[in-house]
N, C-alpha and C positions, 0 to 999 in steps of 0.2 A: 483774265482775272486770277492771281494766285488763290489758291486754299484759305490764306489767312484773310483776304481780301473779302474772300466769300463769306467766309463764316460770321464777319463783321457785319456784310448788308445783310445776313439772315438775321443776326441778332437785330439789327435797326427795324427789319420790318415786323418779328416779333413783337418789339418794342410799341411799333406802331397800331397793331393789332390789339394788342391789351389797352392800351391807352382809348382806343375806338369804343372796345368793350366796356370799359370803365364810363365811358361817356354814354353809351344805351342804357347799360342795365344800373340804374341808380339805386343804390340800398343792398340789401340783402335777402333774397327771398324765401330763405330756407336757414334752420339754425340745427346745430348739433345736440339739444337739449341742455347743453350749461347753462348756468345760472348768470344773469345778464344784467348790467345797470346800467341805467339810461338817466342822464343829468336832465334839469328840466328843461321843458322847450318852449319856455313862453318869452326867451330872449334877454335883455336888461334889466327890464321891469321887475325883474324876482330873480336877480344872483344869488342869493341866498339859499335857495330852496334844495332840498337835499335830495341826492340822488334816488331813484325807483330801482326796486330788485325783483327778480322775478324769472318766469319763464316765457317766452316767445310761444304762442300757440294763437291756431286760429279760430277768432272768434266767431268770424261771418266770412263767406267766400260765396262767389258764383261764377260758374263758367262762362266764358265769351263764347256767344253762339255764330254770330254772323253780324252784319252790315246792318243798320237799322233803313228801312225803306223810305224813301221821300229826303235822306239826309245826303244823298249822292254828292251834292256839289257844294253846299254852304255848310254841313257838318251842324253844329250847334252855336254857330258866328252871334254872337253879341249878348247871347243870353247865358245867366247864371243856372247850371244845372244841378238840383239839391237833391243826393238819392236817398230815400229812408231804408236804412238797412235794419235787421235785428240779432242782436249779439246776444249767443247763448250763457259765456261766460263773462266776467269781469275783470278788471286788469287798472293798473295803474301808469302805464302810457298805450299809444296805439302809433300803428305805421299804417300806411295807405298804398293797395295797388290799383295804379290806373293803367287801362291796357289801349292800346291803338293798332290790334293785331288786324281788324279788318279795313284800318286806312288804308289808303293809295296817296295819302300824302303826309309829312309831319305836321302833327298836333300840338299846337302852342297853345298851353294853358299859361296864362298871366298870375294867377291866383287861386288858390285853393284853399279851403277849409275842412275842420272837422270840429264836431259840436255834439254833446248827447239831447236828444231830442226831450222837448217838453212838454212830456205826455206822450201819448200815440196818434195816429191820425192827423199830423199836421206837419207843417214846415217849420215851425217854431222851436229856435232851441233856449234848451234851459240857461238861464241868465247864467255867465260866469265862467261857462263851458267851452265858448268859443275858441278853438286855436287855429292859429295860419299853420298851414302846411308849408315845408320847404325841403328843397330837393338838392341836397349838397349844398346846403347851406344857402342856397337862393330861394327867391319865393317866387321863381316861373320855372318852368322847364320846360322845352321838346321834347314830343315823343315820338321817335321815329315812325315809319310806317312800318307795320306787322312788330312791332314790339311793345316793349309796359315798361313801366317805371315805379320804383318804391322811393315812398315819400322818407324821410328823416323821420325818426322817432319823436314824438312830441309827447308831453307828460300831458296825462289827463285821465282824472278819474273816469272810469269806465265802471258802472254797476253792470251786473249780469242781468239778463233777460230785461233787456231794455234796447230802445230804438236808438240809432245813431246817426247824424244827417254827415254826409261826405259831400262837400259842394265845389263845383271847380266852373271856373271862367275861361270861353275863350272869343277873344274878340275878332279874330280872323276866320276866314270858312278853310274848313280843314277837311273835309269830304267825308263820305261814311263813319258815320259815327260806330264805335264797336257795343253792343248791346247784348242784354238778356232779356228776353221777352217775357217770358213767362215768370215775374216777380211775385204773383199774388200780394202785393205791395203799392200803393200808392206812393210816388214821387213827382217832383215838383219842378218847375222853370220860372224863371222872372228874365224880365229886361234888363239889360245894361251887367254891371259888377255888382251882385249882390252879395256876394261870397261869406262877408263877415257880418252882416243881416242878423241878428238874434231874432229880430220879428219875422215872421213869415207872410206877414200883409202883401209884400209886392210877389209873392211866388204863386201866381194866380192859375199858371199853367201847370196840368196834372198828367202823369203817364202812368202806363202801366209796367213801365221798361226801367229795368237799370242801365244806366250810361255809363260807362268807361270804367267806372269802378269794379273792380274783380274779388277785391280781398280787403279785410278789416283783421289785421291779427293787434293782440295783447301782451302786454308783459303781466301775465299773472301769477298769483299764488293760489288759485282755486284750482289751477289744472297742470298737471304735470307734462300732458301732452297732447297730441290731435288724433282722433281717428277722422278718417276723410271717407264719405260717400259718395260712389261715381254711379250713376244709375240715369234713368229716363225720366220720362214725364210721373212716373209714379212715386218716384225720389223728387222731382222737380216741385210737387205740390199739386199739379193741376187737378182742377175741379175743390180744392179745399178753399176754406172760406178767407176771403182777400181783407189783408191787413189784421189777423188773428192768431199766424203762426201756427198754426193747424197741420202741418206737413209730418210726416212721421218722424222724420228726423230733429224735430223739435219736440217732439215727445220723447224720443231719446234720451238727447240733449239734459232737458229737465229730470228725468231719471238717472242719469249720469251725476248729475250736479246735487242733486239730494241724496247722495250717498249709494247708490247701487253701482257696484261693479267698480272699475278703473276710473281714476281722476282725470277724465279725459273732456275736452271739450270738441264738438261735434261739427264738422262743415260738409255744407249739402253741395256737390258737384254733379247734380242732374240734370238733364239737357232731354227738353221735351222731343219725344222720336229719337231720341238717340239709339244707337244699335252696337254692336260688340265689334262688328265686321267691317261696316260699308260706311263712307261718311257721303255728306251731301258733296253740292256743286260747287267752283270755285277754286280760287286760289288765294289765301290760304281756304281751305273747303270749308263750308259752311256746315253747322252740326258735327264736328270730328266725330270719327266714332271711338269708343270707349280706347282701343288700341292705339289710334293716333294721338289721343290726348292724355293718356295714361300718366307720363313722364311730367306732363307741366299742370295737369289739375289736381294728379294725387302726390306723386312725390314730390313735387315743388311745394308744397305746405307745408309750414314751419311744425319741425318736431313731429312729424307723423310717427305713430306707435303702433297703429291698427289701419285696417282699409276693409270697407264693406263695397261688396261689388254685386248691385242689383240690376243687371242689363241681361238682355236677350230675347222679350218677348217682342220690341221691333224689329228685329232679322226676321222672327217668324210672320209679323203683321203686315210689316209693310213690303210694297213693290220693289224690286224683284224678292218674292219671299223666298227666305229658305229653309228648306225642307229637311234638310240633313241636320241631324240632332249632332251629329258628331262634331260637325263643323263649327257650330254655335259653342259645345262645349271645348272644343279645342282652343278656341277663342278665348274665352274664361279661364282656360288654364294657362296659357300665355300671359294672362292680365296677372295671376297668380304667381307665376315665376318672377316677372317684370317686381312684384312686391317681394317675393323671397330673395332676389337679390340682396334686396336692403336690409333685409332682416325684418320682415314685416310680417303679423301674422293676416292672414286673409279670411275674413268669413262672405260666406254667398247668402243668397234667398233663393228659393223656389218661386216659378213663374206663374202668377195667380190666374185663374182661369177667366175667359171672356167671352163664352156663348152668348149671345145676344146682340153684342157688338156687330157694325155693320160689314167688318171684317173677317166674320168667324166662317171657317169653312172646316168641315170634318177634319180635313187632312192635315189640316193646321194645328187641330187639338192632338192629334197624333204626335207631332213634332214636340209641341210643348210636354205633351206626357212623358216624350223621350229623354228630354232634356233635364225633366225633373226627376226621372230613375237615376240618370247619371249622377244628380247631383245629391241624390239620397244616398246614392252606393259608396261616396265618399272620394272619390276618384277626382273632384271637379278643385273641391275648397278645404280648408282647414275644418272649417265647421260650416254649418249653414243653419239659418231660419228658415223653418217651413210656414213661409205666407199663403202658399198655397191651401194648406190646412185648415189653417188657421181662418180665414176669408170665403174659403167656398160653401157653396151650399150642401149641406148633408144630402139632401134628399134630391139635389142635381148637383153633383161636383162639376162638372162642367162651366157652371156659371157660380158668380158672386152669390153669397148671399145677400138676400134684399137691403138689410139694415146696414150693410157694408158696401153698397153701389150707391155713387154719386147719380146714377140713372143712364149712364151710357153703355155700362155693363163691361167696363173695362177698368176706368179710374174709382179708385175709394171714395166715399163721402170723408165728413171727419171722423165721423166714429169708426170708421173703416181704415182711417189713417192712425188713430190713435190704436188699433188692436194689434194693427202690425208692429207698433214701436212695444206692444204690452209683450208682445209673444218673443219678442226678440231677446233672447238670453245675451245678457250683458258679459257675463263671466267668462263669453266666447272671446272676447276681445283681451283678453289678460293675455300676457306672454309674447314671445318670439316667434317668428317662422321655424317650424320643425327641421332637426337638423337633416341634410342631406347626407344621405348614404352612398 
């Protein structure tokens, strides 16, 4: 083969790879912050509608955690899945990310929709807000195993602090369902294709999981960027009241929207049981570590302006216990380095006490104290929120104060989550990463 023919063959191979990549990754997962216009997404019924203008930000997000038990063969075949998610900021258009990360075969979605919920705690849509989703202009999409797709943007007025319904229908078996088990929100299922039902009457099945959907982005004039919080169950909101959006990140979002601090949206990338260093089993790994998922779950969000890292306690508490504080803080520093490489400011948190929890051991407490000492020294993050100091019992600093304890001596009550958000200095989110000398 001549050199010229070799270059021609290489060019052809590259062209094929680009074409396949374009087919796999439908849409765009992140933006550079430039103002964007989006044409009306309702099709020929309203061709003269004006374009929407704004900045794409994350309005809601949840990390894929693993395959849903019991869905190994049929997935959600023949059922409509109506996910209920709560958005912190509003916008004039929306786009949806669907994931088949833990699928073992292609996920065929023949129809999908998005709508604003008609009130709280239900599957009914607000009349007039139902929109059919498209993917590269088509109403159906096949999500390859291990991949995700992003829908086309659809024009939809989304109020801030409201529930949004994301519905998918898959007629054929697709294998394991990619899900997020700690939703703290009830979602719904219906038999058959009910994706565009405004009424919730057919949605008789209930689930505490989010299925397939991992992000809702909006084209917004309310926020200039996104702050991503990556954490464990304390960020995921375990033990917070179901359906009331009482996670500490929800309260932080309310503070920013009220004018405190920068004009950022907040997305919650907490996974219960998550660790900095170690992932779960499987390929891809269930409950991937902070180091493994940082690129996808944090840097892959739209217009990220700051990162909050709230990880470390499960490295200490979960088996095998990590008792070397330096290994944990070195992992946290590596997350900071990844964020700094994108010019992002990083705020961390101290690890809260857990005396009284079934996993408590004195030597594990020593590790927690050592991690917190390194965080407070300023060598781990650009800034930090002292959640430990804010929630610990002043008369027994190894345990949570009673009014902030959910009862398991590890996870906060609703009042505890609110206290976490209140003690967070929102001005620490301002600015970029410090200059590297």
